[in-house]
N, C-alpha and C positions, 0 to 999 in steps of 0.2 A: 439436783437429782431428779429432774423432771424434763419433759419435752419442751424445748425452747427453739426459737429462731435466733441464730447468731450471725453476725456479719462476716462476709467474705469480700475483701477489696481486691479488685483486679484492674491492671492497666496493660495495654497491649500496643505493640509496634508491629506493623505488617512487614513481611518480607517482600522483596522485589522479584525474586526468581521462583518462588514456590509458596504455596499456602501453608507449608509446614512451619512449626515453631518450636522453640526451646522454652520450657517452663522453668522459671526461677521463683522459688517459693520459700517462705519462712512464716513462722507464727507470730501473731501480734499479742496474744494473751500472755500474761506473766504472773509469776508469784510475787506478791507484794509490789514494790516499785519496778523491779525487773529492768534495771538500767542495762545490764549486760545480757540478760536472758529475758526478753529478746530485743530490748530497745536498740542496742548497738547494731544488731543484725538487721533490724528494720532500716537503720541509717545506711548500712551497706547496700540493701536492696534499692533504696532511693537513689543512691549515688550511681549504681550500675545503670539504672533506668535513665537517669539524667544524662549520663555520658553517651549511651547508645542512642538516645533520642536526638543527639546533636546532628547526626547525619543519617536519618532514617532511609534515605535513598540508597545507602550503601549496604543495607542489610540484605544478605542473600535469603535468609529465612527469618521468620518473625521471633519476637520475644514476648512472652506472656509472664508478667510479674503478678504473683498472687500472695496476699497476706491472709493466713488462716486464723480463724478462731477455733476453739475446741481442741487445741493441741494438748494441753495438760488436763483441763477440767472436763474435756469431752473425749480424751484419749484418741485424738486425731479425727474427731467427728466432722470437722470442717472439710478436710481433704477427702475423707471417705464419702461424704455427701457429694462432693464435687465430682469424683470419678463415677459414682453411681448415676449421676444425672448428666454426665458428659462422656460416657464410656466410649461410644463409637468415634466421637471427634478426637478424643485423646489417643485412642488406638490408631486412628488413621493419620493424624497430623502431628502429634507430639513426638519429636525425635529423641529428646533427652530431658531429664529433670535434674536441675541443680538446686540443692537445698542449703539454707544457711541458718545457723543457730549459734548464738553466743559469741560473736566476734569481739575482738578488742579487749579481752580481759587483762587486767594488770598482772604482770608476771607470766603471761602465756607466751613462752618462747619455744615450745616444742611443736614441730610440724612433721614428726617422723612417720606417723601412721594416719591414714584417713579412710573412711568408708566409701565404697564404690561398687557398683556392678562392674565386674572386672574388664568388660570390653572398653570401659572408660578409664580404667585404672592407670594405664601408661600415660595417657593424656594428662590426667590430673597430677601424676607424679612429676612430669616434666615441667608443668607450670609452677608447682611448689618449689622445685629445685631452682628454677629460673629466678624466683623472687626471694627465696630465703637462703639458698646455698645448701640446704639440708637434703639428704637423700630420704625421700619419702616412699613408703610402701603402702599400696592399697590393700585393704582387707574386705572380705565379703560384706556387702551392704546388709545391715541388720534390720530387723523389724522394729525400728525406732523412728524418731523424728516424725515426719509426715510421709513415710514410705507407704503410701496407700495405692501405689500404681503398679505393683508387681503383677497383678492379675491382667492388666492391660499390656504387659510386656514392655514397659518403658524403662530404659536404663537410667540409673541415677548416679550422681556424683556429689561427694561432700555431704556434710551435715554440720557437726562441730568440726572445727579446723585447728586453730591454734589451741594448745592446752598448756597447763602448768606442769612443770617437771615432777616426776615421782621419785621420791627418795626411799632409801631402805627403811626409814622409820614410818613410812606411810602405810599403816595397817589399821587405821581407825575409821575407815569409811567404807561404805558399801561399794563393792566392785574393786577393792584395792588390788587384788591379784590380776584382774583383767587390765586395770590401768597400768600396772607395771609391765605387763606384756606389751601393751600398746605404747608405752613410753611417756604417757601423759595422762592428766586427769582434769576434771572440772575443778575450779577453785573452791575454796572452803565456803564461800558465801553463796554458792549456787543454790537456788530454790529457798533462800532465806530472806528475811527482812533486811539483811545487810547488803543486798544487791542494789547499791545506790550508785550515783553517777561518779563518785570518787573511785569506784572499782574499775572504771574504764580508762585504759591507757590509749591516748590518741595516736601514738606511734604504732602500737600493735594494731589498732583499728585501721589505720591507713594501710599497713602491710596486708592484713587480712583482706581488705577491700580491693587492693591491687590484684590479689590472686583471683578473686571472684570476677573482677572486671576482665582480666585476661581470659579466664575460662569462658565467660559469656560472650565476650567479643569474638573469640575464635569460633565458638559453636554457631554463632549467628552470622558471621561474615564469611567464613571459609566454605566454599562449595562442597568439598569432600568431608564427610563426617569423620571425626578422629577416633574411630573405633578399631580395636584389635581383638578378635575372638580367639586367638590362640591361648591366652591365659584362661579363658572360659572353658574350652574343651579340655585343657590339661587339668584344670581344677576338678571338672566333672569326672574325668577318667580316674583321677586319684581317689575321689569319693566313692566311685563304683568299685574300684579294686578293694578298698577297705571294707565296703559292705559285703562283697562277695566272699572275702576271707572270713568275715564274721558269720555269714549265713552258712557257709560250707555247702553240704549237699541238700540243705533244707530249702534253698531257693536258688535257682539257676539264673544268673544275670549275664551269661556269656553272650546271649543275643544282643543285649543292650550294649555291652562293651564293644562288640564287633561293629554295631551300627555307629557308635560314637567314634570308633577308629576311622570309619569312612568319612564321617563329618570332619574329623580333625584334618584329614588330607585336603578336603575341599576348603576348609578355613585357611590352611596354609597357603593354598593357591590364591584365595581371596586377598590375603595379606600381601602377597607378591604383586598382585594387580593394583592394590591401593598404593603400594610404594612406587610402582611405575607411574601411576597417574599423578602422584604427588612429587615426582622428581623435579629438581630445580629447572631442568630444561623443558619441562612440559608446562604449557599454559592451561590451567584447568578451564579457563573460559573458552578455550578452543577445543575442548573435548567434553562438551556437555552431555552427550549421550552416554559415554563411558562412566562419567561421574554419577549421573542419575542412576545408571544400572548398579553401580557399586553401592550407592546410598540405599537403593531399594533392597538389595540383598542384606546389607547390614541391619537395616531396620527390621526386616522380616526375621532375621536370626534372633534378635532380641525378643520379638513377639512370640516366637516358638519356644525359646529356651527359658526365659525368665519365669513364666508361670509354673513350669514343671520343676524347676530347681529351687524356687524361692517360696512357693505357696503350697499349702495343703488344701485351702479352700477353693482353689481354682480361679478361673478368669473373672467370675462375676460376684464372688463373695469376698469377705475379708477375714484374714486370720486374726486371732487375739493379739493384742499389742504386747507380746512377750517374745523371748528369743525363739527363733525358728531354725531348725536344723536344715542343712543343705539337702536337696532331694528328699523332702519330708515324707513323700509317699512311700519311700522304700526303707525308711529308717527302722521300721519294726522288724526288718529282717534280723536284726541283732537279737531282739526279744524272741523271735520264732525259734532260733537255735537253742534257746535255753528251756524250751517248753517240751512237754511230753507229746511225742508225735501221735500218740493214740487218743489224745484228749480232744474234745469238741472245740475247746478254745484254740488249740493249735490248728485244727482244720479250718475253722472260721477265719483265723488270721491269715493262714496261707492262701485261702481263696481271695481274700482282700488284697494281699500282696501281689498275686498273679494279675488281678485287675489293675493295680497301680503300676505294675511292670508294663502292661499294655499301654497305659497312658504315657509312660516315658518313651516307649518305643514309637508310639504314634507322633509324639512331639519331635523326636529325632527324625522321623520320616518327613514331617513337615519342614524341618530345618534343611534336610537334604534336597527337598523339592525347590528350595530357594535358588538352587544353582541350575 
């Protein structure tokens, strides 16, 4: 409970075609022995690094592997320090962040849901399906794990992956209803002294690691980034529609909805261009200019949209490590509709919401300027 210096371990492989990189991270601090959380995930990190390092000359973009301290006892202090002290480099060069936590748990057979920024959701779902045969669905990345990079606009994939199944009798742990919604939960020994090596199933660990190897291999080797922003704009449109209905006449969001509709059209065209560039008959190595253009546009979209949809603190600060609503700057529109329009509290809040609406509009303008 005092100021300390804690270690951060980093290893790096350079890309051959660009100075951009993919960040692969997990925490090294643990509760008690922490064989599963997070020793097995540290093993996954080492194996990914070992395999990609076998042929560094084949990497299109680089890999940066980082082991954090301060995950639990500092509530992500290691990764927040890192982004604070490397903000411009991360903003300019990091194209994606893959996180790993608690792989290989005994009895972890459920892969049905995983966290992601939705531009990477379809990519992640395809890899999970390929390795497990299970239909996996991405859900919005939460303010958990070491998700300290929303302000820099870096899209993230995974965190915990395999989970133990949830039964009807599972009502005696924190987050039971959420776990049932997601189809899985952390095992009973999580964050206890019982998290010892006998709780790690090597077959599950191998499968989890194969999923991570596939994801990192493709992100680092394939020239075209595997992002699809159609789920992002659809999700944002649904959130705006819900907020407008809740706010009624108290806050007009129609200008935001209209601008987002424009962006949705541009994103649909971007998706068509990516599909054309990625068609089997097209050699991406023979179309470097188009691939570079598409990658720049996808990266810029994440930079514009993630800070406004996932943060209240903005690009250069950090939100508290608890659940954050989507489009946090506009969420108080619900509360505004329940207040006395003649009160000072109402007028102060409406003023703030107008300013926050401006921030969302400007972010959408920046996203449109990408094209």
